[in-house]
N, C-alpha and C positions, 0 to 999 in steps of 0.2 A: 351451543354452536359458536358463540363468540370466542370461547376458550380454544375450541378446536381450530378455529380460523387463525387465532394468534399462534398456536403451536405449529400449524402447517406453514404459516408464514415464516416462523423462526427456523423451521427445518429447511425451507427453501433458501433462506438467507445464509444459514450455516453451510448448506451444501454449496451455495455460490461462493462463500468465503474460502472453503476448502479447494474448490475448483480454481479459484483465482490464485490461491497460494501455489497450487501445483503448476498452474500455467506460468506463474512468475518464476518458479524454480527452473522450469523448462526453458524459459526465455533467458535466464541468466547466462547460460553457456553461449548462446547466440549473441547476447549483448557483450559478453567479454570478447568474443571474436571481432565484433563490430568495433569495439573500443580499440582493439589491437590494430585494426586497419586504420582507424582514425588517427591513432598515435603515429603510425607509420607515415600517413599522408602529411601530418603536421611536421614530422621530421624532414620529409622530402622538401617541403616548402622552405624550411629553415636552411636546408642545404642547397637551395636552388642556385645560389650564387657560386656554389662550388662545382657546378657542372663543367666538365672539360670542354674544350673547344670542339672536339670531335662529337660530343653529345649535342652541343648547341647547333652546330652545322648540320648534324644528322636530322634534327627536328625541323629545321627550316626548309630543307629540300633545295631544289634547283629552280630559281625564279624563271617564270615564263614557260616552263615545260609542263606537259601533261602526258606522261608516258603511257603507251598502249602496247598490247601484246596480241598477236594473231597467230593461232596454231592451226596448221593445215593437216587435218586428220588423214588425208589421202596419201601423205608423204611418210607418215611414221612407220618405221620398220622394227620398232622396239630395240633399237641399238643401245639405248640406255646410257649413251655418252652424256646426255644432259644431266642425268642423275648422278653419275660419278663425278662430273666436273663440279657440280654443286656441293656434293659431299666433301670433296677435297678442299674447296674454297672455304667452307664453313666448319671444317674440322669435325665432321659428323662421324658417328660410328657406322659400321656397315649396315646395321639394321635400321638406321635413321635416314630419312630422305625428305627434303623439302619438296621435291618433284617426284610424283609417282606416274608410272605408265600403266594404265589400266586396260584390260580387255573388255570391250563393250559390245553388246549385241541387243538390238531393239526387240527382236523376237526370234523364235526358232526358224522362221522363214526368211530372215534377213541375215546377210553376212556379218561376221564379227569384224571389229577393227580395233586398233590401238589408239588410246587417248591419253596423252600427257596431261597431268592435272597439277598445276601449281596453285599457290594462293591466288585468289581472284582479284585482290587489291581493290575491293569494292569502293565505290564512291559513297555508299551509305553502309559502312561496315558495322555489323552488330557487335563484333569483337571489341571495337573501340568504345561503343556505348556502355558495355557492361564492366569495363575495367575500372576498379575503384581507385586506382593509384596513378592513372595516366601513364602506365607502362607501355601500353600499345596505343599507337596514335597514327593519324593519317596526315601526310604532308601535303603542301600546296601543289606538288608535282604529281600527285596521285598514288604515291607509294605508301603502303601501310607497313610500319616497322614496330619492333619491340625493343624497349630499353630494359635489358635484364639487370641493370643496376637499380631499377625501380620495382621490378617485378617481385611480387610476394608469393607467387606460386598458387594463387587461389583457384586457377584454372576456369574461371568464369568464361574467359574468351574461347576456350576449347568447347565448352557447352554451347556457346552462342553461335559458333561458326557452322553454317549449314554445308560447308564444303569439306569438312574434316581436314583442314589444311594446317593444323597446329599440333605440335608434339610437346610433351613435358619431359624435361631432363631428370629422370628418376635416379640416375646414377652419375658418378663423376664423368665429366666429358673425356673424350678420347685422348686429347693432348693437354690435360689439366696441368701437369707439371711443366711441360714445355711452354705453355702459354701464360704461366703464372705471373710473370713480370710484364706482360704485354699491356699497353694502355688500351682501355676498352674503346672499341669502335662500334657505335650503334648501327652504322650502315653495313657492317660486316657481321655484327653480333658475335664478335670475338673479343676476349675469350668467352667461350660458352660457360655457363654456370649451373651447377646442380641445383634443382629445385625451382627452375625457371622455364619459361616457354621458349621454343625455337620454331621458326617457320621460314618460308620463302620470303626473301627480302627484295625481289626483283633486281638483285645484284646492284643495290644502291651505291656501293663503293665503286663499281665499274662505271656507272652512269656519271658519277662525279668526275671521272677521268675522260669522259667522252667516248667510252667503249660500250660495246654490246654486252648484255648479261652473259655470265659464264655458260649457262645452258644453251643459249642461242648460238654462241660462237662454237660450242663443242659439237653440236649436232651435225652429222655428215650427210644428212638426207634432205635438207631444205625445209624442215618442218616449221621452223620458227621465223616469224616476221616481228620486228620490234621498231618502235619509233615514237614520234611526238604527235599527239593528236592535234595540238595547236597548229603545227606546220602541215598537217595532213599528209605526212610522209612516213613510210616504214621501210626497213631494210631487211632483206633475208640474210640470216646468219651464215648460211652455207655458200650461196651464190653471190652474195653482196649486191644483188639486184635491188634497186630502189624504185618504189612506185607510190602512187597516191593511196593513202589508207582508205578513203571513201570509195575509190574505184575497186580496190581489192575486196572490200566487204560487200559492195553492191553486186558485182559480177559473179560472186561465188556463193551467194546466199548465206552469209555469215550469221552465226547465232551466238547467244551467251548461255551459260549454265543457270538454270532456274531463275530467269529474270522476273518471274511472277512473285518472288519473295521481296522484291523492291530493294535488293542489295546494290544494284547497279554495278556489275563487275566491269573491270577494265581489261578483261581477257575475252577475246573473240575466237570462235572456232569456225573453220571452214569445213563443210561436210565431207565425209570420206568417200567421195565420188571418184571413180577411176583410180582406185588404190594401187600404189606401186608394188605392194606386196600383201598377200593374204595372211591372216593370222595363223600362226603355227598351231597344229593340233595339240601339242603339249602345253602351249600357253592357254588354250581354251580349257583344257582339262584342269589345269591349276586354278584358273579363274572360277570354274564351276565348283571345284572342291571347296574353294574359299567361301563361295556364296552359300553352298549347302551347310557348311560348318557354321556360318554366321546365322543362318535362318534357324538352325537347330538349337 
């Protein structure tokens, strides 16, 4: 019995050794990738002093400001001027968009409505937490940006974002040749770069100039309000009317997207009450076809 016990123990030990060896071999690839990221981070730290003034300024943000966005769902007519203005400013391809206008419907018994959806610029952004190289970051003024000079294309931020607000540049950017000699501006994320992430930037370059975001200014229907939470003031991009942020939110029953996740979005929505235009049947059909395709 003693010999049997010794043999059994040896078998277990041998099996454990084989399993450990296989596990080690399996981990080597992952370890190599981790080392690659670590080397990249180390190189970034070495080159920290080489950051351009545009990158430094872009990371600091605008002192004393806390930018806030309010989207009035009752006003949206799906004009998509917000989308095209954003695409032009950031040199995006026709199939790329930082801002999407969705067709939403709570149930079959409730009316459908249009919902613009940009990045939510969360105060507790999961995308920032998972980035291994500090390529995506949140500024003191509330804007979440991406530095594509640091981005290694791991796409962890895409997986972490619950709002599906990020895209990966799989192919060469639209104006790769034209923008080749441009100094990189992190607030505009230009020039775009293959193998990196792109997203809504809340038009940080426009905020630097004291202007409203591209999408806010381009909308012809009064959908967007934008302003400074610290000052409790927002301005409508179409009418240029200015009012108290707190009053606008309180009187209209404003809400945020998925606040239960703890992301603390900086984008508020006003409910689609007394909508200025019903959703077109063809838009509902396209939306339903997309949903059915996705579910299948």
